[in-house]
SERO-4910 file (N, C-alpha, C, O; in steps of 0.05 Angstrom, whole numbers):
BEGIN
 pado doro    nc1    nc2    nc3   cac1   cac2   cac3    cc1    cc2    cc3    oc1    oc2    oc3
  Met    A     50  -1815   1733     58  -1849   1733     87  -1846   1721     94  -1831   1704
  Ser    A    103  -1867   1736    136  -1870   1732    124  -1892   1711    103  -1903   1709
  Glu    A    159  -1894   1692    162  -1911   1666    153  -1942   1681    138  -1957   1668
  Ala    A    164  -1949   1707    160  -1969   1720    131  -1986   1717    125  -2007   1706
  Gly    A    110  -1961   1736     91  -1963   1745     66  -1964   1710     45  -1976   1705
  Leu    A     82  -1949   1697     67  -1947   1665     68  -1982   1653     50  -1995   1643
  Arg    A    102  -1990   1661    115  -2011   1642     88  -2041   1661     75  -2058   1649
  Glu    A     88  -2038   1685     72  -2063   1702     41  -2062   1690     30  -2083   1685
  Leu    A     28  -2037   1686      3  -2034   1682      3  -2049   1647    -16  -2063   1640
  Leu    A     21  -2045   1632     15  -2056   1605     19  -2080   1611      3  -2094   1598
  Glu    A     41  -2098   1631     38  -2117   1624     19  -2134   1639     18  -2159   1635
  Leu    A      6  -2125   1655    -15  -2135   1667    -45  -2132   1642    -67  -2143   1646
  Leu    A    -39  -2117   1619    -55  -2108   1603    -52  -2138   1580    -68  -2155   1574
  Val    A    -30  -2134   1575    -19  -2152   1547     -3  -2186   1558     -1  -2205   1542
  Gly    A      8  -2186   1585     14  -2205   1594     45  -2195   1587     49  -2178   1570
  Glu    A     67  -2208   1602     94  -2209   1601     99  -2217   1585     91  -2239   1578
  Gly    A    122  -2195   1565    125  -2206   1537    111  -2209   1511    115  -2220   1490
  Gly    A     84  -2189   1529     64  -2190   1511     58  -2173   1490     38  -2176   1476
  Gly    A     82  -2148   1488     92  -2127   1473     82  -2104   1487     70  -2085   1478
  Ala    A     90  -2108   1515     91  -2078   1532    110  -2056   1518    108  -2032   1520
  Glu    A    130  -2070   1505    156  -2046   1498    136  -2039   1472    129  -2015   1474
  Ala    A    128  -2047   1459    115  -2038   1431     94  -2018   1435     88  -1999   1421
  Leu    A     79  -2028   1470     57  -2005   1466     70  -1979   1484     59  -1958   1489
  Leu    A     93  -1985   1490     99  -1962   1505    103  -1943   1486     92  -1921   1485
  Leu    A    124  -1956   1463    137  -1936   1438    106  -1926   1424    112  -1908   1408
  Val    A     82  -1930   1423     61  -1918   1406     59  -1903   1430     61  -1879   1425
  Val    A     56  -1907   1456     48  -1877   1476     70  -1864   1470     63  -1840   1473
  Gly    A     94  -1863   1464    110  -1841   1461    102  -1830   1433     95  -1807   1431
  Leu    A    100  -1847   1409     86  -1840   1385     57  -1816   1393     51  -1793   1390
  Leu    A     52  -1829   1399     19  -1809   1402     25  -1787   1421      7  -1771   1425
  Ala    A     48  -1784   1433     46  -1759   1451     63  -1736   1435     66  -1714   1445
  Arg    A     73  -1741   1413     84  -1722   1398     63  -1727   1367     66  -1709   1351
  Leu    A     48  -1744   1360     31  -1740   1339      8  -1729   1341      1  -1714   1323
  Leu    A    -10  -1732   1363    -33  -1729   1372    -41  -1695   1378    -63  -1684   1375
  Pro    A    -18  -1684   1388    -20  -1648   1382    -13  -1639   1361    -24  -1620   1351
  Leu    A      8  -1651   1349      9  -1649   1319    -20  -1643   1304    -26  -1622   1293
  Val    A    -37  -1669   1307    -67  -1678   1292    -82  -1652   1306    -94  -1640   1288
  Trp    A    -85  -1643   1326    -97  -1615   1341    -93  -1596   1336   -109  -1579   1343
  Val    A    -70  -1587   1320    -70  -1560   1322    -61  -1557   1288    -62  -1535   1278
  Thr    A    -53  -1581   1271    -53  -1576   1237    -72  -1574   1220    -84  -1595   1215
  Pro    A    -79  -1550   1208   -113  -1551   1198   -110  -1576   1173   -132  -1582   1165
  Ile    A    -96  -1586   1163    -94  -1612   1148   -116  -1629   1154   -137  -1636   1145
  Phe    A    -98  -1635   1179   -115  -1659   1198   -150  -1655   1205   -164  -1672   1217
  Gly    A   -159  -1628   1194   -189  -1628   1208   -187  -1608   1225   -200  -1588   1218
  Ala    A   -173  -1605   1248   -168  -1585   1265   -202  -1584   1284   -211  -1605   1295
  Lys    A   -206  -1575   1285   -235  -1571   1299   -256  -1579   1288   -276  -1585   1301
  Leu    A   -254  -1579   1262   -274  -1589   1240   -283  -1620   1237   -300  -1629   1221
  Ile    A   -263  -1636   1263   -274  -1661   1255   -279  -1676   1279   -257  -1670   1287
  Pro    A   -289  -1690   1298   -294  -1697   1323   -265  -1709   1334   -247  -1719   1321
  Arg    A   -266  -1704   1359   -237  -1712   1366   -236  -1749   1367   -215  -1761   1370
  Ser    A   -257  -1761   1365   -257  -1793   1355   -230  -1791   1334   -207  -1800   1336
  Ala    A   -241  -1777   1315   -234  -1781   1290   -206  -1773   1288   -193  -1786   1271
  Arg    A   -192  -1749   1304   -167  -1738   1299   -158  -1761   1318   -137  -1766   1306
  Val    A   -159  -1777   1336   -148  -1804   1356   -138  -1820   1341   -115  -1829   1343
  Val    A   -167  -1829   1311   -152  -1848   1291   -131  -1837   1269   -113  -1849   1257
  Val    A   -137  -1815   1269   -120  -1798   1249    -82  -1806   1260    -64  -1818   1249
  Gly    A    -86  -1794   1284    -58  -1799   1306    -47  -1830   1304    -23  -1833   1300
  Leu    A    -64  -1854   1308    -61  -1873   1309    -42  -1889   1279    -23  -1903   1273
  Ala    A    -68  -1873   1266    -51  -1879   1228    -21  -1869   1224     -3  -1881   1212
  Leu    A    -18  -1846   1237      6  -1833   1236     28  -1851   1254     51  -1858   1246
  Ala    A     17  -1855   1278     34  -1871   1298     42  -1899   1275     66  -1902   1270
  Ala    A     25  -1915   1265     30  -1941   1251     53  -1923   1229     76  -1932   1230
  Leu    A     50  -1904   1214     61  -1899   1189     97  -1894   1206    118  -1902   1196
  Cys    A     95  -1882   1231    122  -1870   1238    139  -1895   1259    161  -1891   1270
  Tyr    A    123  -1917   1261    125  -1937   1273    156  -1949   1280    171  -1953   1300
  Pro    A    156  -1952   1250    183  -1972   1241    210  -1950   1241    233  -1958   1243
  Val    A    203  -1924   1238    227  -1911   1240    236  -1905   1262    260  -1903   1267
  Ala    A    211  -1899   1284    220  -1893   1309    223  -1918   1324    238  -1913   1342
  Ala    A    215  -1945   1326    231  -1962   1332    261  -1971   1335    274  -1983   1352
  Ala    A    270  -1957   1304    295  -1957   1301    314  -1940   1317    338  -1944   1320
  Gln    A    301  -1922   1326    316  -1895   1339    300  -1894   1365    292  -1871   1370
  Ala    A    292  -1913   1381    276  -1921   1405    293  -1911   1430    315  -1923   1428
  Pro    A    293  -1895   1450    308  -1887   1466    321  -1915   1483    308  -1936   1481
  Pro    A    343  -1915   1498    344  -1934   1512    344  -1940   1544    348  -1960   1557
  Glu    A    337  -1912   1551    326  -1906   1574    298  -1916   1578    292  -1918   1602
  Gly    A    278  -1923   1562    247  -1920   1561    228  -1901   1559    239  -1880   1552
  Val    A    208  -1898   1561    184  -1876   1562    184  -1872   1584    179  -1892   1598
  Ser    A    190  -1846   1599    190  -1836   1618    167  -1812   1616    161  -1804   1593
  Ala    A    156  -1802   1638    137  -1781   1636    150  -1756   1625    134  -1742   1612
  Leu    A    178  -1744   1626    193  -1729   1621    191  -1721   1589    185  -1701   1576
  Leu    A    199  -1749   1584    204  -1763   1554    177  -1755   1545    182  -1739   1527
  Leu    A    145  -1759   1548    117  -1750   1548    113  -1722   1536    100  -1715   1516
  Leu    A    129  -1706   1556    120  -1682   1555    141  -1664   1540    138  -1640   1538
  Gly    A    166  -1680   1530    179  -1662   1511    169  -1671   1482    169  -1656   1462
  Glu    A    160  -1699   1483    147  -1706   1455    119  -1679   1451    118  -1669   1429
  Val    A    102  -1671   1468     80  -1660   1466     88  -1635   1456     77  -1625   1437
  Ala    A    109  -1622   1471    124  -1595   1468    134  -1600   1434    127  -1585   1416
  Val    A    146  -1616   1432    159  -1618   1396    133  -1621   1377    130  -1611   1355
  Gly    A    114  -1636   1393     85  -1635   1363     70  -1608   1367     61  -1596   1348
  Leu    A     68  -1597   1396     58  -1573   1389     67  -1557   1375     53  -1545   1359
  Ala    A    100  -1550   1377    122  -1534   1357    108  -1540   1335     85  -1532   1329
  Leu    A    122  -1556   1324    117  -1574   1292     83  -1568   1280     79  -1567   1256
  Gly    A     63  -1566   1296     40  -1565   1295     36  -1533   1284     29  -1524   1262
  Phe    A     43  -1521   1307     43  -1484   1305     55  -1482   1286     38  -1479   1268
  Val    A     76  -1483   1276     98  -1481   1255     77  -1483   1226     69  -1463   1213
  Ala    A     70  -1511   1222     56  -1521   1195     25  -1505   1192     12  -1498   1172
  Ser    A     20  -1501   1214    -11  -1486   1214    -13  -1454   1207    -33  -1441   1203
  Leu    A     13  -1445   1206     17  -1410   1204      9  -1402   1176     -4  -1380   1174
  Val    A     15  -1417   1152      6  -1408   1125    -23  -1403   1122    -33  -1383   1114
  Phe    A    -37  -1427   1131    -62  -1432   1129    -81  -1413   1147   -104  -1407   1139
  His    A    -69  -1403   1174    -85  -1382   1187    -74  -1358   1175    -89  -1339   1178
  Gly    A    -50  -1352   1159    -37  -1331   1147    -62  -1324   1124    -71  -1302   1121
  Ala    A    -70  -1351   1108    -95  -1345   1086   -119  -1334   1102   -133  -1315   1094
  Gln    A   -120  -1345   1122   -153  -1337   1138   -153  -1314   1141   -173  -1300   1135
  Ala    A   -129  -1302   1152   -125  -1274   1163   -130  -1257   1140   -144  -1237   1143
  Ala    A   -119  -1263   1114   -125  -1248   1089   -152  -1241   1084   -158  -1219   1075
  Gly    A   -171  -1264   1091   -202  -1264   1082   -209  -1250   1096   -222  -1232   1086
  Val    A   -206  -1251   1128   -213  -1232   1150   -209  -1206   1143   -227  -1190   1150
  Ala    A   -186  -1195   1130   -182  -1168   1125   -202  -1160   1106   -218  -1141   1107
  Val    A   -199  -1184   1083   -215  -1174   1055   -247  -1169   1071   -258  -1147   1068
  Asp    A   -259  -1188   1088   -287  -1186   1103   -285  -1149   1117   -302  -1132   1111
  Ala    A   -264  -1144   1133   -266  -1115   1145   -272  -1092   1119   -289  -1075   1114
  Ala    A   -246  -1103   1106   -256  -1076   1078   -281  -1071   1078   -293  -1051   1086
  Arg    A   -294  -1101   1064   -316  -1091   1048   -339  -1083   1068   -359  -1075   1057
  Gly    A   -342  -1084   1096   -354  -1083   1116   -375  -1105   1120   -398  -1102   1129
  Ala    A   -366  -1125   1112   -380  -1151   1118   -382  -1162   1145   -401  -1177   1151
  Ser    A   -361  -1153   1165   -352  -1154   1191   -373  -1129   1211   -373  -1126   1235
  Asn    A   -386  -1118   1196   -399  -1096   1212   -426  -1097   1230   -437  -1080   1245
  Ser    A   -431  -1125   1222   -452  -1133   1248   -441  -1133   1273   -454  -1125   1293
  Glu    A   -415  -1142   1274   -404  -1138   1303   -404  -1113   1314   -409  -1110   1338
  Val    A   -399  -1095   1298   -406  -1064   1310   -430  -1052   1316   -434  -1038   1336
  Phe    A   -445  -1059   1297   -479  -1053   1293   -494  -1061   1316   -509  -1046   1329
  Leu    A   -488  -1092   1321   -502  -1113   1331   -493  -1130   1350   -495  -1154   1347
  Pro    A   -482  -1121   1372   -456  -1138   1380   -464  -1163   1403   -450  -1183   1408
  Gln    A   -494  -1154   1416   -509  -1178   1427   -513  -1206   1405   -513  -1230   1413
  Ser    A   -517  -1199   1379   -512  -1227   1366   -486  -1248   1372   -488  -1273   1372
  Gly    A   -466  -1235   1377   -439  -1259   1384   -437  -1261   1354   -417  -1275   1352
  Gly    A   -445  -1256   1330   -425  -1260   1311   -407  -1255   1301   -404  -1233   1292
  Arg    A   -387  -1275   1299   -355  -1263   1287   -347  -1279   1269   -323  -1285   1270
  Ser    A   -365  -1292   1242   -362  -1308   1221   -348  -1284   1204   -352  -1260   1205
  Ser    A   -328  -1298   1185   -319  -1289   1167   -312  -1305   1136   -293  -1317   1125
  Pro    A   -336  -1296   1129   -343  -1320   1100   -323  -1319   1079   -323  -1340   1065
  Met    A   -303  -1298   1071   -282  -1294   1062   -259  -1308   1074   -241  -1320   1063
  Gly    A   -265  -1305   1101   -240  -1313   1117   -240  -1350   1125   -221  -1363   1135
  Ser    A   -262  -1358   1119   -267  -1383   1108   -262  -1405   1081   -258  -1428   1074
  Leu    A   -264  -1381   1073   -259  -1388   1033   -229  -1388   1026   -219  -1401   1008
  Tyr    A   -216  -1372   1046   -193  -1371   1038   -175  -1402   1061   -160  -1419   1053
  Phe    A   -182  -1399   1079   -175  -1410   1102   -179  -1448   1080   -160  -1462   1077
  Gln    A   -210  -1456   1069   -215  -1475   1059   -198  -1480   1031   -192  -1502   1024
  Leu    A   -192  -1463   1019   -175  -1467    991   -148  -1464    996   -137  -1468    974
  Ala    A   -129  -1458   1016   -108  -1466   1019   -103  -1495   1023    -84  -1509   1017
  Ile    A   -128  -1501   1036   -125  -1530   1053   -129  -1547   1027   -115  -1566   1023
  Val    A   -145  -1542   1012   -151  -1555    983   -134  -1555    960   -136  -1573    944
  Leu    A   -118  -1536    957    -97  -1530    941    -71  -1550    955    -59  -1567    942
  Phe    A    -66  -1546    973    -49  -1564    992    -44  -1593    983    -23  -1604    978
  Phe    A    -73  -1604    984    -86  -1633    982    -73  -1635    945    -56  -1649    935
  Ala    A    -91  -1613    935    -88  -1627    909    -64  -1614    891    -66  -1612    867
  Leu    A    -39  -1606    907    -13  -1606    899      0  -1627    908     22  -1633    897
  Gly    A     -6  -1639    923     12  -1664    940     27  -1662    958     44  -1678    964
  Gly    A     22  -1639    972     34  -1618    989     34  -1641   1024     51  -1638   1043
  His    A      7  -1664   1023      4  -1679   1048     29  -1696   1048     45  -1700   1066
  Arg    A     31  -1709   1020     55  -1724   1029     85  -1721   1026    101  -1739   1025
  Leu    A     88  -1695   1025    117  -1683   1031    113  -1670   1058    132  -1660   1070
  Phe    A     83  -1672   1072     87  -1667   1097     92  -1690   1117    104  -1690   1138
  Leu    A     82  -1706   1108     85  -1740   1117    114  -1743   1126    124  -1744   1148
  Ser    A    125  -1743   1097    149  -1752   1101    172  -1735   1119    193  -1741   1131
  Val    A    154  -1706   1114    174  -1689   1149    161  -1698   1168    169  -1684   1186
  Val    A    145  -1712   1178    132  -1718   1200    150  -1749   1206    157  -1758   1228
  Val    A    155  -1760   1185    169  -1783   1199    199  -1779   1200    212  -1794   1214
  Gly    A    210  -1761   1185    236  -1756   1181    242  -1743   1207    266  -1741   1214
  Ser    A    220  -1733   1225    222  -1715   1245    237  -1736   1264    257  -1729   1276
  Tyr    A    224  -1765   1267    238  -1779   1283    272  -1788   1277    286  -1801   1293
  Ile    A    278  -1779   1258    304  -1779   1249    324  -1764   1258    345  -1770   1269
  Met    A    310  -1740   1252    322  -1712   1257    317  -1713   1291    338  -1719   1304
  Leu    A    301  -1710   1302    294  -1710   1326    284  -1736   1338    260  -1738   1343
  Pro    A    303  -1755   1342    290  -1784   1356    277  -1769   1378    280  -1747   1387
  Met    A    254  -1799   1386    235  -1799   1412    261  -1800   1436    280  -1815   1437
  Gly    A    252  -1776   1456    268  -1779   1474    297  -1761   1476    310  -1759   1497
  Ala    A    304  -1749   1452    315  -1730   1448    311  -1705   1447    307  -1694   1425
  Leu    A    312  -1689   1473    297  -1669   1481    314  -1645   1466    338  -1647   1467
  Pro    A    303  -1625   1453    315  -1600   1439    332  -1593   1459    328  -1593   1483
  Pro    A    356  -1584   1445    380  -1581   1475    374  -1548   1471    362  -1537   1452
  Ala    A    385  -1536   1491    384  -1510   1502    386  -1484   1482    372  -1464   1481
  Glu    A    410  -1493   1467    422  -1479   1455    405  -1471   1427    402  -1449   1417
  Gly    A    394  -1503   1416    369  -1492   1393    350  -1479   1393    339  -1472   1372
  Leu    A    339  -1473   1421    312  -1460   1430    314  -1430   1417    299  -1419   1401
  Leu    A    339  -1419   1433    331  -1390   1415    336  -1384   1393    329  -1362   1386
  Pro    A    350  -1400   1375    347  -1393   1345    317  -1405   1336    304  -1390   1320
  Phe    A    306  -1428   1344    281  -1433   1337    262  -1410   1341    248  -1405   1321
  Thr    A    257  -1394   1367    238  -1383   1372    241  -1359   1359    222  -1345   1353
  Leu    A    270  -1353   1352    277  -1324   1331    263  -1335   1305    248  -1320   1293
  Phe    A    267  -1356   1295    254  -1365   1271    225  -1362   1267    217  -1350   1247
  Val    A    204  -1376   1289    183  -1372   1288    171  -1344   1292    149  -1340   1282
  Ala    A    184  -1323   1308    172  -1305   1306    179  -1285   1284    169  -1263   1285
  Arg    A    196  -1290   1264    200  -1282   1245    188  -1294   1221    178  -1281   1202
  Leu    A    188  -1319   1224    153  -1331   1202    129  -1322   1211    110  -1320   1196
  Thr    A    128  -1316   1237     94  -1304   1243    102  -1273   1231     87  -1254   1234
  Ala    A    120  -1271   1222    118  -1232   1213    118  -1234   1189    107  -1217   1175
  Asp    A    131  -1255   1179    128  -1264   1148     96  -1264   1139     85  -1250   1123
  Val    A     87  -1283   1155     60  -1290   1145     36  -1271   1150     13  -1274   1141
  Trp    A     46  -1247   1167     31  -1223   1157     26  -1211   1142      4  -1203   1134
  Val    A     55  -1209   1135     59  -1192   1110     43  -1203   1085     30  -1190   1068
  Leu    A     50  -1242   1087     41  -1253   1065      5  -1249   1064     -9  -1254   1044
  Ala    A     -5  -1241   1085    -26  -1244   1091    -44  -1211   1073    -60  -1211   1054
  Val    A    -33  -1192   1089    -36  -1168   1072    -33  -1162   1045    -44  -1144   1033
  Ala    A    -11  -1184   1031    -10  -1176   1005    -29  -1199    993    -24  -1206    970
  Trp    A    -41  -1205   1001    -63  -1229    991    -93  -1208    998   -113  -1211    984
  Ala    A    -93  -1193   1015   -115  -1187   1012   -103  -1159   1004   -105  -1146   1025
  Ala    A    -91  -1143    984    -83  -1113    986    -99  -1113    959   -108  -1090    956
  Pro    A   -107  -1127    941   -121  -1110    913   -149  -1102    927   -157  -1079    923
  Val    A   -164  -1118    944   -185  -1109    950   -188  -1086    971   -207  -1070    973
  Leu    A   -163  -1087    987   -160  -1064   1002   -152  -1039    991   -154  -1017   1003
  Ala    A   -144  -1041    969   -134  -1019    952   -157  -1005    939   -159   -982    930
  Ala    A   -177  -1028    942   -199  -1023    912   -219  -1012    936   -234   -995    927
  Thr    A   -221  -1016    953   -246  -1008    982   -240   -979    987   -258   -961    988
  Leu    A   -214   -975    990   -196   -945    996   -208   -933    977   -226   -918    984
  Leu    A   -204   -937    947   -208   -920    921   -238   -915    929   -246   -891    929
  Ala    A   -252   -931    934   -281   -937    927   -287   -912    959   -303   -893    955
  Asp    A   -272   -915    989   -283   -893    998   -272   -864   1001   -283   -848   1016
  Ile    A   -247   -858    984   -243   -832    972   -260   -822    953   -267   -799    950
  Ser    A   -268   -846    938   -288   -834    921   -315   -824    932   -321   -802    925
  Leu    A   -329   -835    945   -352   -828    962   -352   -809    984   -372   -805    998
  Gly    A   -323   -793    989   -317   -782    998   -314   -756    986   -313   -734    998
  Trp    A   -312   -760    966   -308   -728    948   -341   -722    942   -350   -699    945
  Ile    A   -359   -749    933   -388   -747    932   -396   -736    945   -409   -716    939
  Asn    A   -390   -742    973   -405   -729    999   -403   -705    998   -423   -691    999
  Arg    A   -381   -698    997   -368   -667   1000   -387   -650    975   -399   -630    984
  Phe    A   -390   -655    952   -405   -639    938   -430   -645    933   -445   -630    920
  Val    A   -439   -670    946   -478   -676    952   -473   -682    979   -467   -705    983
  Pro    A   -476   -667    998   -477   -680   1021   -505   -690   1034   -509   -701   1056
  Gln    A   -523   -684   1016   -551   -691   1017   -551   -725   1016   -566   -737   1033
  Leu    A   -538   -738   1000   -536   -760    997   -528   -772   1025   -512   -760   1038
  Asn    A   -538   -797   1035   -526   -813   1065   -506   -838   1056   -510   -863   1055
  Val    A   -483   -819   1050   -459   -831   1031   -449   -859   1056   -432   -876   1051
  Phe    A   -459   -858   1074   -448   -879   1095   -467   -907   1094   -458   -930   1097
  Phe    A   -486   -903   1091   -509   -921   1082   -506   -936   1052   -509   -960   1048
  Leu    A   -499   -911   1028   -498   -922   1007   -471   -941   1000   -469   -960    985
  Ala    A   -454   -928   1017   -416   -943   1010   -420   -976   1024   -401   -992   1022
  Met    A   -442   -982   1035   -447  -1011   1045   -447  -1026   1025   -426  -1037   1020
  Pro    A   -472  -1033   1008   -471  -1050    989   -453  -1043    967   -454  -1060    948
  Leu    A   -440  -1027    964   -429  -1019    947   -395  -1031    944   -383  -1040    924
  Lys    A   -386  -1026    971   -362  -1040    977   -361  -1070    984   -342  -1085    983
  Ala    A   -386  -1075    990   -396  -1108    989   -387  -1119    961   -369  -1136    957
  Leu    A   -402  -1108    943   -402  -1117    922   -381  -1114    905   -382  -1128    885
  Leu    A   -360  -1098    909   -329  -1092    894   -318  -1104    909   -300  -1116    897
  Gly    A   -317  -1109    935   -298  -1128    947   -304  -1165    935   -288  -1183    928
  Ile    A   -325  -1164    935   -329  -1191    914   -317  -1197    887   -302  -1215    880
  Ala    A   -326  -1174    873   -308  -1173    853   -282  -1177    843   -272  -1188    823
  Val    A   -271  -1163    867   -244  -1158    860   -236  -1185    872   -214  -1193    863
  Val    A   -248  -1204    891   -241  -1229    903   -240  -1249    886   -223  -1267    888
  Val    A   -261  -1248    861   -265  -1269    833   -243  -1253    820   -222  -1266    815
  Leu    A   -243  -1230    814   -224  -1227    795   -196  -1239    794   -184  -1250    776
  Gly    A   -186  -1231    825   -160  -1236    830   -153  -1271    849   -136  -1279    865
  Ala    A   -177  -1282    833   -179  -1316    844   -153  -1320    835   -137  -1329    852
  Ser    A   -143  -1313    808   -131  -1332    798   -105  -1329    813    -93  -1349    822
  Leu    A    -95  -1305    818    -74  -1295    822    -67  -1312    849    -48  -1326    856
  Leu    A    -94  -1304    863    -87  -1318    894    -85  -1349    887    -87  -1360    909
  Ala    A    -82  -1363    872    -89  -1394    869    -60  -1398    857    -50  -1421    858
  Ala    A    -47  -1374    844    -21  -1378    833      3  -1366    856     26  -1371    850
  Ala    A     -1  -1353    878     13  -1351    897     12  -1368    921     29  -1367    938
  Leu    A     -9  -1382    922    -14  -1400    951     10  -1424    955     28  -1428    973
  Pro    A      2  -1442    927     29  -1461    921     54  -1459    931     65  -1475    946
  Glu    A     65  -1434    922     94  -1430    936     98  -1421    968    119  -1422    981
  Ser    A     70  -1413    975     77  -1402   1010     74  -1432   1025     86  -1440   1045
  Leu    A     54  -1448   1009     52  -1476   1021     75  -1487   1022     80  -1497   1044
  Ala    A     97  -1490   1002    113  -1505   1002    132  -1493   1020    147  -1507   1034
  Gln    A    132  -1470   1020    155  -1454   1041    144  -1463   1074    159  -1466   1094
  Gly    A    111  -1466   1073    108  -1468   1098    124  -1503   1109    137  -1506   1130
  Val    A    118  -1520   1095    132  -1551   1094    157  -1546   1094    169  -1561   1110
  Ala    A    169  -1533   1086    203  -1527   1087    210  -1507   1115    233  -1504   1123
  Ala    A    186  -1494   1126    195  -1480   1152    193  -1503   1177    206  -1498   1197
  Val    A    176  -1528   1176    171  -1544   1184    199  -1557   1194    210  -1558   1216
  Glu    A    207  -1568   1168    237  -1578   1168    259  -1561   1178    279  -1570   1188
  Arg    A    255  -1531   1176    278  -1515   1184    276  -1517   1218    295  -1514   1233
  Ser    A    255  -1520   1225    251  -1512   1250    259  -1547   1270    266  -1551   1293
  Leu    A    255  -1566   1250    277  -1595   1255    293  -1586   1262    294  -1579   1286
  Glu    A    314  -1582   1243    340  -1569   1247    353  -1549   1266    377  -1547   1272
  Leu    A    332  -1535   1274    343  -1512   1295    332  -1526   1321    344  -1522   1342
  Met    A    310  -1543   1323    310  -1561   1355    333  -1576   1356    344  -1577   1378
  Ser    A    347  -1590   1331    365  -1614   1334    388  -1607   1339    406  -1623   1345
  Ser    A    393  -1574   1337    420  -1565   1336    433  -1566   1310    458  -1564   1309
  Arg    A    419  -1568   1290    430  -1575   1268    447  -1541   1247    439  -1518   1245
  Pro    A    463  -1550   1238    469  -1527   1226    454  -1523   1202    457  -1503   1189
***
C-alpha cells in the first residue's frame, strides 16, 4: 500500500486531523522495533507469546516516540521506508543477540563434551535436541544482563538509534561493507568466547578420555566406553559448578561489549567515523 493510501485509511479510522500523522509515525517505529523485539533474547524471543512481544514493541514505541517525532522524515512514511526500518531492526537485533547465543553455544559444547547429547546419536528417532547446559548458560547471561542494569544501557542505545540513524535515513551504501565486516568479525569473536567459556570442561573431559584410554590399554576387559559416559557426565557438571564464579565474572564484560557493538553498528550504518 502506498503512503497516500495508508494515510487515507488512517484518516477514515481516526478522522481528518485526528492523529493520522501520529499513527503513521507509530507504524514506522514498530517497523524497526518489532523485529528488534522478535530477535533479541532479553525481550523473551520465542519464550513469550507473540501478543506479549507486540505489547513490548508498543511500549518501546512509546518510549522512542518523542525522539523519533523530532527526527520524523519530511516525506512521510512509505513502503520503502518501512522495509529499511525492518532491515535496521533485524540488524540491530542480530548484533545484540550474538553474545547470548555465544553463551548458549558454550553450554552446547559443554554438553557435547560430557556426553549429554549422545541421545541424538543412539536414538535419533526421538528427535531430542535439548541442551541443559546450553539453556543454563543462555538464561544465566540474560539474568546477569538485567542484574547489572544492562537493559537500561541497551534501551538508551535503542532510543539513541533514532538520532544516529533517523527514521527514513536508509543506511548509505558506503556504510554497508564496513558493517558487514564488523558483524563477521564480531561473530568470529563470539565463537572464540564460546570456546573459552567451555574450555575448562573441554580440557577436563579430554584428560578423562586420555586416562580412560590408558586404562583400556592395560585392562582391555573393561568396557571403557560405557564406563566413561557417567564419569564424563559427572565430571562436566563438577567442573561447571567449580567454574561458575569464573564464568559469572567473565560474562559482564562480554555483555557490555555486546551493547557497545550495537552502538558501533549504528555508527557504521550511519557512516560515522
